NUROVEX-395111 format. One record per residue: residue number from 1; chain; x, z, y of N, C-alpha, C in turn. Coordinates in Angstrom, 1 decimal. Example, Ala and Ser with C-alpha at 12.3 -4.5 7.8 and 13.67 -1.06 7.14 Angstrom:
<pts>
+-----+-------+--------+--------+--------+--------+--------+--------+--------+--------+--------+
!   n ! chain !   n_xx !   n_zz !   n_yy !  ca_xx !  ca_zz !  ca_yy !   c_xx !   c_zz !   c_yy !
+-----+-------+--------+--------+--------+--------+--------+--------+--------+--------+--------+
!   1 !     A !   13.2 !    7.8 !   -5.7 !   12.3 !    7.8 !   -4.5 !   13.2 !    7.8 !   -3.3 !
!   2 !     A !   12.8 !    7.1 !   -2.2 !   13.7 !    7.1 !   -1.1 !   12.9 !    7.9 !    0.0 !
+-----+-------+--------+--------+--------+--------+--------+--------+--------+--------+--------+
</pts>
This chain:
<pts>
+-----+-------+--------+--------+--------+--------+--------+--------+--------+--------+--------+
!   n ! chain !   n_xx !   n_zz !   n_yy !  ca_xx !  ca_zz !  ca_yy !   c_xx !   c_zz !   c_yy !
+-----+-------+--------+--------+--------+--------+--------+--------+--------+--------+--------+
!   1 !     A !    0.8 !    0.0 !   -1.2 !    0.0 !    0.0 !    0.0 !    0.9 !    0.0 !    1.2 !
!   2 !     A !    0.5 !   -0.7 !    2.2 !    1.2 !   -0.7 !    3.5 !    0.6 !    0.4 !    4.4 !
!   3 !     A !    1.1 !    1.6 !    4.2 !    0.4 !    2.7 !    4.8 !    0.2 !    2.7 !    6.3 !
!   4 !     A !    1.2 !    2.1 !    7.0 !    1.1 !    2.1 !    8.5 !   -0.2 !    1.4 !    8.9 !
!   5 !     A !   -0.5 !    0.2 !    8.4 !   -1.7 !   -0.5 !    8.8 !   -3.0 !    0.1 !    8.2 !
!   6 !     A !   -2.9 !    0.6 !    7.0 !   -4.0 !    1.2 !    6.3 !   -4.4 !    2.5 !    7.2 !
!   7 !     A !   -3.5 !    3.3 !    7.5 !   -3.8 !    4.5 !    8.3 !   -4.3 !    4.1 !    9.7 !
!   8 !     A !   -3.8 !    3.0 !   10.3 !   -4.3 !    2.6 !   11.6 !   -5.8 !    2.3 !   11.5 !
!   9 !     A !   -6.2 !    1.7 !   10.4 !   -7.7 !    1.4 !   10.3 !   -8.5 !    2.5 !    9.9 !
!  10 !     A !   -8.0 !    3.4 !    8.9 !   -8.9 !    4.4 !    8.4 !   -8.7 !    5.8 !    9.0 !
!  11 !     A !   -7.5 !    6.1 !    9.5 !   -7.1 !    7.4 !   10.0 !   -7.0 !    8.4 !    8.8 !
!  12 !     A !   -6.5 !    9.5 !    9.1 !   -6.3 !   10.5 !    8.0 !   -7.6 !   10.9 !    7.4 !
!  13 !     A !   -8.6 !   11.1 !    8.2 !   -9.9 !   11.6 !    7.7 !  -10.5 !   10.5 !    6.8 !
!  14 !     A !  -10.3 !    9.2 !    7.2 !  -10.9 !    8.1 !    6.4 !  -10.2 !    8.0 !    5.1 !
!  15 !     A !   -8.9 !    8.3 !    5.0 !   -8.3 !    8.2 !    3.7 !   -8.8 !    9.4 !    2.8 !
!  16 !     A !   -9.0 !   10.6 !    3.4 !   -9.6 !   11.7 !    2.6 !  -11.0 !   11.4 !    2.2 !
!  17 !     A !  -11.8 !   10.7 !    3.0 !  -13.1 !   10.3 !    2.7 !  -13.1 !    9.3 !    1.5 !
!  18 !     A !  -12.2 !    8.4 !    1.5 !  -12.1 !    7.4 !    0.4 !  -11.8 !    8.2 !   -1.0 !
!  19 !     A !  -11.0 !    9.2 !   -0.9 !  -10.6 !   10.0 !   -2.1 !  -11.6 !   11.0 !   -2.5 !
!  20 !     A !  -12.6 !   11.3 !   -1.7 !  -13.5 !   12.4 !   -1.9 !  -14.2 !   12.4 !   -3.3 !
!  21 !     A !  -14.4 !   11.2 !   -3.8 !  -15.1 !   11.1 !   -5.1 !  -14.1 !   11.3 !   -6.3 !
!  22 !     A !  -12.8 !   11.4 !   -6.1 !  -11.9 !   11.6 !   -7.1 !  -11.3 !   13.0 !   -7.1 !
!  23 !     A !  -11.2 !   13.5 !   -8.3 !  -10.7 !   14.9 !   -8.5 !   -9.2 !   14.9 !   -8.4 !
!  24 !     A !   -8.6 !   13.8 !   -8.8 !   -7.1 !   13.7 !   -8.8 !   -6.6 !   13.2 !   -7.5 !
!  25 !     A !   -6.0 !   14.0 !   -6.7 !   -5.5 !   13.6 !   -5.4 !   -3.9 !   13.5 !   -5.4 !
!  26 !     A !   -3.4 !   13.4 !   -6.6 !   -1.9 !   13.4 !   -6.7 !   -1.4 !   12.0 !   -6.1 !
!  27 !     A !   -0.2 !   12.1 !   -5.5 !    0.3 !   10.9 !   -4.9 !    1.9 !   11.1 !   -4.9 !
!  28 !     A !    2.5 !   10.0 !   -4.6 !    4.0 !   10.1 !   -4.4 !    4.4 !    9.3 !   -3.2 !
!  29 !     A !    5.5 !    9.7 !   -2.6 !    6.1 !    9.0 !   -1.5 !    7.3 !    8.3 !   -2.0 !
!  30 !     A !    7.5 !    7.1 !   -1.8 !    8.7 !    6.4 !   -2.3 !    9.4 !    5.6 !   -1.2 !
!  31 !     A !   10.7 !    5.6 !   -1.3 !   11.5 !    4.8 !   -0.3 !   12.6 !    4.1 !   -1.2 !
!  32 !     A !   12.8 !    2.9 !   -0.8 !   13.9 !    2.1 !   -1.5 !   14.8 !    1.4 !   -0.5 !
!  33 !     A !   16.1 !    1.6 !   -0.6 !   17.1 !    0.9 !    0.2 !   17.8 !   -0.1 !   -0.7 !
!  34 !     A !   18.1 !   -1.3 !   -0.2 !   18.8 !   -2.3 !   -0.9 !   20.2 !   -2.5 !   -0.4 !
!  35 !     A !   21.1 !   -2.8 !   -1.3 !   22.5 !   -3.0 !   -0.9 !   23.1 !   -4.2 !   -1.7 !
!  36 !     A !   23.8 !   -5.1 !   -1.1 !   24.5 !   -6.2 !   -1.8 !   25.9 !   -6.3 !   -1.3 !
!  37 !     A !   26.8 !   -6.4 !   -2.2 !   28.2 !   -6.4 !   -1.8 !   28.7 !   -7.8 !   -1.3 !
!  38 !     A !   27.9 !   -8.8 !   -1.5 !   28.2 !  -10.1 !   -1.0 !   27.5 !  -11.2 !   -1.7 !
!  39 !     A !   27.7 !  -12.4 !   -1.2 !   27.0 !  -13.6 !   -1.8 !   27.3 !  -13.7 !   -3.3 !
!  40 !     A !   26.2 !  -13.9 !   -4.1 !   26.4 !  -14.1 !   -5.5 !   26.4 !  -12.7 !   -6.3 !
!  41 !     A !   26.5 !  -11.6 !   -5.6 !   26.5 !  -10.3 !   -6.2 !   25.1 !   -9.8 !   -6.4 !
!  42 !     A !   24.9 !   -9.0 !   -7.4 !   23.5 !   -8.5 !   -7.6 !   23.1 !   -7.5 !   -6.5 !
!  43 !     A !   21.8 !   -7.5 !   -6.2 !   21.3 !   -6.6 !   -5.3 !   21.0 !   -5.3 !   -6.0 !
!  44 !     A !   21.5 !   -4.2 !   -5.4 !   21.2 !   -2.9 !   -6.0 !   20.2 !   -2.2 !   -5.1 !
!  45 !     A !   19.2 !   -1.6 !   -5.8 !   18.1 !   -0.8 !   -5.1 !   18.3 !    0.6 !   -5.4 !
!  46 !     A !   18.1 !    1.4 !   -4.3 !   18.3 !    2.9 !   -4.4 !   17.0 !    3.5 !   -4.1 !
!  47 !     A !   16.3 !    4.1 !   -5.1 !   15.0 !    4.6 !   -4.9 !   14.9 !    6.2 !   -4.8 !
!  48 !     A !   14.1 !    6.7 !   -3.9 !   13.8 !    8.1 !   -3.8 !   12.3 !    8.3 !   -3.9 !
!  49 !     A !   11.9 !    9.3 !   -4.7 !   10.5 !    9.6 !   -4.9 !   10.3 !   11.1 !   -4.7 !
!  50 !     A !    9.2 !   11.4 !   -3.9 !    8.7 !   12.8 !   -3.8 !    7.3 !   12.8 !   -4.2 !
!  51 !     A !    7.0 !   13.6 !   -5.3 !    5.6 !   13.8 !   -5.7 !    4.9 !   14.8 !   -4.9 !
!  52 !     A !    3.6 !   14.6 !   -4.8 !    2.8 !   15.5 !   -4.0 !    1.3 !   15.3 !   -4.2 !
!  53 !     A !    0.5 !   15.7 !   -3.2 !   -0.9 !   15.7 !   -3.2 !   -1.4 !   15.2 !   -1.8 !
!  54 !     A !   -2.5 !   14.5 !   -1.8 !   -3.2 !   14.1 !   -0.5 !   -4.1 !   15.3 !   -0.2 !
!  55 !     A !   -4.0 !   15.8 !    1.0 !   -4.8 !   16.9 !    1.4 !   -5.5 !   16.6 !    2.8 !
!  56 !     A !   -6.5 !   17.4 !    3.2 !   -7.0 !   17.2 !    4.5 !   -5.9 !   17.4 !    5.6 !
!  57 !     A !   -5.9 !   16.7 !    6.6 !   -4.9 !   16.7 !    7.6 !   -4.6 !   18.1 !    8.2 !
!  58 !     A !   -3.3 !   18.4 !    8.2 !   -2.8 !   19.7 !    8.8 !   -1.5 !   19.4 !    9.5 !
!  59 !     A !   -1.3 !   20.0 !   10.6 !   -0.1 !   19.8 !   11.4 !   -0.2 !   18.6 !   12.4 !
!  60 !     A !    0.8 !   18.5 !   13.2 !    0.8 !   17.5 !   14.2 !    0.7 !   16.0 !   13.7 !
!  61 !     A !   -0.1 !   15.2 !   14.2 !   -0.2 !   13.8 !   13.7 !    0.8 !   12.9 !   14.3 !
!  62 !     A !    2.0 !   13.3 !   14.4 !    3.1 !   12.6 !   15.1 !    3.7 !   11.4 !   14.3 !
!  63 !     A !    3.7 !   11.5 !   12.9 !    4.4 !   10.6 !   12.1 !    3.6 !   10.2 !   10.9 !
!  64 !     A !    2.9 !    9.0 !   11.0 !    2.3 !    8.4 !    9.9 !    1.4 !    9.4 !    9.1 !
!  65 !     A !    1.6 !    9.4 !    7.8 !    0.7 !   10.2 !    6.9 !    1.3 !   11.6 !    6.6 !
!  66 !     A !    2.3 !   12.0 !    7.4 !    2.8 !   13.4 !    7.2 !    1.8 !   14.5 !    7.2 !
!  67 !     A !    0.7 !   14.4 !    8.0 !   -0.3 !   15.5 !    8.0 !   -1.1 !   15.6 !    6.7 !
!  68 !     A !   -1.1 !   14.5 !    5.9 !   -2.0 !   14.6 !    4.7 !   -1.2 !   14.6 !    3.4 !
!  69 !     A !    0.1 !   14.6 !    3.5 !    1.0 !   14.6 !    2.3 !    1.6 !   16.0 !    2.1 !
!  70 !     A !    1.2 !   16.7 !    1.0 !    1.8 !   18.0 !    0.7 !    2.7 !   17.8 !   -0.5 !
!  71 !     A !    4.0 !   18.0 !   -0.4 !    4.9 !   17.8 !   -1.5 !    4.7 !   18.8 !   -2.6 !
!  72 !     A !    4.9 !   18.4 !   -3.8 !    4.8 !   19.3 !   -4.9 !    5.7 !   20.5 !   -4.8 !
!  73 !     A !    5.2 !   21.7 !   -5.0 !    5.9 !   22.9 !   -4.9 !    5.9 !   23.6 !   -3.6 !
!  74 !     A !    5.2 !   23.0 !   -2.6 !    5.2 !   23.5 !   -1.2 !    3.7 !   23.7 !   -0.8 !
!  75 !     A !    3.5 !   24.6 !    0.1 !    2.1 !   24.9 !    0.6 !    1.9 !   24.2 !    1.9 !
!  76 !     A !    2.9 !   23.6 !    2.4 !    2.9 !   22.9 !    3.7 !    2.9 !   21.4 !    3.6 !
!  77 !     A !    2.2 !   20.7 !    4.5 !    2.3 !   19.2 !    4.5 !    3.7 !   18.9 !    5.2 !
!  78 !     A !    4.1 !   17.6 !    5.0 !    5.3 !   17.2 !    5.7 !    5.2 !   17.5 !    7.2 !
!  79 !     A !    4.0 !   17.3 !    7.8 !    3.9 !   17.5 !    9.3 !    4.1 !   19.0 !    9.7 !
!  80 !     A !    3.7 !   19.9 !    8.8 !    3.9 !   21.3 !    9.1 !    5.3 !   21.9 !    8.8 !
!  81 !     A !    6.1 !   21.1 !    8.1 !    7.4 !   21.6 !    7.8 !    8.4 !   21.5 !    8.9 !
!  82 !     A !    9.4 !   22.4 !    8.9 !   10.5 !   22.3 !    9.8 !   11.2 !   21.0 !    9.4 !
!  83 !     A !   11.7 !   20.2 !   10.3 !   12.4 !   19.0 !   10.0 !   13.6 !   19.1 !    9.0 !
!  84 !     A !   14.3 !   20.3 !    9.2 !   15.4 !   20.5 !    8.3 !   15.0 !   20.6 !    6.8 !
!  85 !     A !   13.8 !   21.2 !    6.6 !   13.3 !   21.3 !    5.2 !   12.8 !   20.0 !    4.7 !
!  86 !     A !   12.0 !   19.3 !    5.5 !   11.5 !   18.0 !    5.1 !   12.6 !   17.0 !    4.8 !
!  87 !     A !   13.6 !   17.1 !    5.6 !   14.7 !   16.1 !    5.5 !   15.6 !   16.4 !    4.3 !
!  88 !     A !   15.4 !   17.5 !    3.6 !   16.2 !   17.7 !    2.3 !   15.4 !   17.5 !    1.1 !
!  89 !     A !   14.1 !   17.2 !    1.2 !   13.2 !   17.0 !    0.1 !   12.5 !   15.6 !    0.1 !
!  90 !     A !   12.7 !   14.9 !    1.2 !   11.9 !   13.7 !    1.4 !   12.4 !   12.5 !    0.5 !
!  91 !     A !   11.5 !   11.6 !    0.3 !   11.8 !   10.4 !   -0.5 !   12.9 !    9.6 !    0.2 !
!  92 !     A !   13.0 !    9.6 !    1.5 !   14.1 !    8.9 !    2.2 !   15.4 !    9.5 !    2.0 !
!  93 !     A !   15.4 !   10.9 !    2.0 !   16.7 !   11.6 !    1.8 !   17.2 !   11.3 !    0.3 !
!  94 !     A !   16.3 !   11.3 !   -0.6 !   16.7 !   11.1 !   -2.0 !   17.2 !    9.7 !   -2.2 !
!  95 !     A !   16.6 !    8.7 !   -1.5 !   17.1 !    7.3 !   -1.6 !   18.4 !    7.2 !   -1.0 !
!  96 !     A !   18.6 !    7.8 !    0.2 !   19.9 !    7.8 !    0.9 !   21.0 !    8.5 !    0.1 !
!  97 !     A !   20.6 !    9.6 !   -0.6 !   21.6 !   10.2 !   -1.5 !   22.1 !    9.3 !   -2.6 !
!  98 !     A !   21.1 !    8.6 !   -3.2 !   21.5 !    7.6 !   -4.2 !   22.4 !    6.5 !   -3.7 !
!  99 !     A !   22.1 !    6.0 !   -2.5 !   23.0 !    5.0 !   -1.9 !   24.4 !    5.6 !   -1.6 !
! 100 !     A !   24.4 !    6.8 !   -1.0 !   25.6 !    7.5 !   -0.7 !   26.5 !    7.7 !   -2.0 !
! 101 !     A !   25.8 !    8.2 !   -3.1 !   26.5 !    8.4 !   -4.3 !   27.1 !    7.1 !   -4.9 !
! 102 !     A !   26.4 !    6.0 !   -4.7 !   26.9 !    4.7 !   -5.2 !   28.2 !    4.4 !   -4.4 !
! 103 !     A !   28.1 !    4.5 !   -3.0 !   29.1 !    4.0 !   -2.2 !   30.4 !    4.9 !   -2.2 !
! 104 !     A !   30.2 !    6.2 !   -2.5 !   31.3 !    7.2 !   -2.6 !   31.8 !    7.4 !   -4.0 !
! 105 !     A !   31.0 !    7.0 !   -5.0 !   31.3 !    7.3 !   -6.4 !   31.2 !    8.7 !   -6.8 !
! 106 !     A !   30.4 !    9.5 !   -6.0 !   30.2 !   10.9 !   -6.4 !   29.0 !   11.4 !   -5.7 !
! 107 !     A !   28.9 !   12.7 !   -5.5 !   27.8 !   13.3 !   -4.9 !   26.9 !   14.1 !   -5.8 !
! 108 !     A !   25.7 !   14.4 !   -5.3 !   24.8 !   15.2 !   -6.1 !   24.1 !   14.4 !   -7.1 !
! 109 !     A !   23.8 !   14.9 !   -8.3 !   23.1 !   14.3 !   -9.4 !   21.6 !   14.4 !   -9.3 !
! 110 !     A !   20.9 !   13.5 !   -9.7 !   19.4 !   13.6 !   -9.9 !   18.6 !   13.6 !   -8.6 !
! 111 !     A !   19.2 !   13.2 !   -7.5 !   18.4 !   13.1 !   -6.3 !   17.8 !   11.8 !   -6.0 !
! 112 !     A !   18.2 !   10.8 !   -6.6 !   17.7 !    9.4 !   -6.4 !   18.1 !    8.6 !   -7.6 !
! 113 !     A !   17.5 !    7.4 !   -7.7 !   17.8 !    6.5 !   -8.7 !   18.6 !    5.3 !   -8.2 !
! 114 !     A !   19.5 !    4.7 !   -9.0 !   20.2 !    3.5 !   -8.6 !   19.6 !    2.4 !   -9.5 !
! 115 !     A !   19.1 !    1.3 !   -8.9 !   18.5 !    0.2 !   -9.6 !   19.3 !   -1.0 !   -9.2 !
! 116 !     A !   19.3 !   -1.9 !  -10.2 !   20.0 !   -3.2 !  -10.0 !   19.0 !   -4.3 !  -10.3 !
! 117 !     A !   19.0 !   -5.3 !   -9.5 !   18.0 !   -6.4 !   -9.7 !   18.3 !   -7.1 !  -11.0 !
! 118 !     A !   17.2 !   -7.3 !  -11.7 !   17.3 !   -7.9 !  -13.1 !   17.1 !   -9.4 !  -13.0 !
! 119 !     A !   16.1 !   -9.9 !  -13.7 !   15.7 !  -11.3 !  -13.8 !   15.4 !  -11.8 !  -12.4 !
! 120 !     A !   16.2 !  -12.8 !  -11.9 !   16.0 !  -13.3 !  -10.5 !   14.7 !  -14.1 !  -10.4 !
! 121 !     A !   14.1 !  -14.5 !  -11.5 !   12.9 !  -15.3 !  -11.4 !   11.7 !  -14.3 !  -11.1 !
! 122 !     A !   11.8 !  -13.1 !  -11.7 !   10.6 !  -12.2 !  -11.5 !   10.9 !  -11.1 !  -10.5 !
! 123 !     A !   12.1 !  -11.0 !  -10.0 !   12.5 !  -10.0 !   -9.0 !   12.2 !   -8.6 !   -9.5 !
! 124 !     A !   12.2 !   -8.4 !  -10.8 !   12.0 !   -7.0 !  -11.3 !   13.3 !   -6.3 !  -11.3 !
! 125 !     A !   13.2 !   -5.0 !  -11.0 !   14.4 !   -4.2 !  -11.0 !   14.6 !   -3.4 !  -12.3 !
! 126 !     A !   15.8 !   -3.1 !  -12.7 !   16.0 !   -2.3 !  -13.9 !   17.0 !   -1.2 !  -13.5 !
! 127 !     A !   16.9 !   -0.1 !  -14.2 !   17.9 !    1.0 !  -14.0 !   19.2 !    0.6 !  -14.5 !
! 128 !     A !   20.2 !    0.8 !  -13.6 !   21.6 !    0.5 !  -14.0 !   22.2 !    1.6 !  -14.9 !
+-----+-------+--------+--------+--------+--------+--------+--------+--------+--------+--------+
</pts>
């Protein structure tokens, strides 16, 4: 889903209204960065995922869907969190950690996934 345009049309309340009929409100936030070392080299994709739940909007509506996304294991939405906390659990942070780990050959384990482009006809990615 292209959340920016979707939220512009429905708003936070509209998304919650669409989900009202469903008991399962689980969701995940995903970010993917791409890196290629040069022409003819495979494209590597670095994915970060944060699992959570869609909840009624709480916190300042300053950044996209932050007020309606509550990360798993937390009682606050992204919008309610201190930026220092959010920035260490977010999907973007995890994807950047995976990219950093690839570029430096080290770093923290398990914070993101490194993916390499597979079949160029289908553009499907596979785990390296």
